[in-house]
C-alpha positions, 0 to 999 in steps of 0.5 A: 429514301426513294427507289429514284432517289436511289437510282441518281445516286448509283449514276452518280457514284459510277460516274466518279468512278469513271472519272478515277478511271479514266484520269489513271488512265490519261496519266499512265499514257501521257508518261506513258508517251512523255517517256517514248518521247525522250527516248526518242529525242535522246536518238535523235541526238545520239543519231546527229552526233554520229552523222556529224562527227563522220562528217569532221575530217 
């Protein structure tokens, strides 16, 4: 194999490794954001329930 072929192989390996790392990062941040969203939503529901309980006679 020539030098150009080896350089192309390494470039492809680096590119695919970068895609793998990016996929793992995006999966982790997406999961964290879904969790934060669920926590926020539950907090909003509690606030609404407390406010409606205070207004009821």
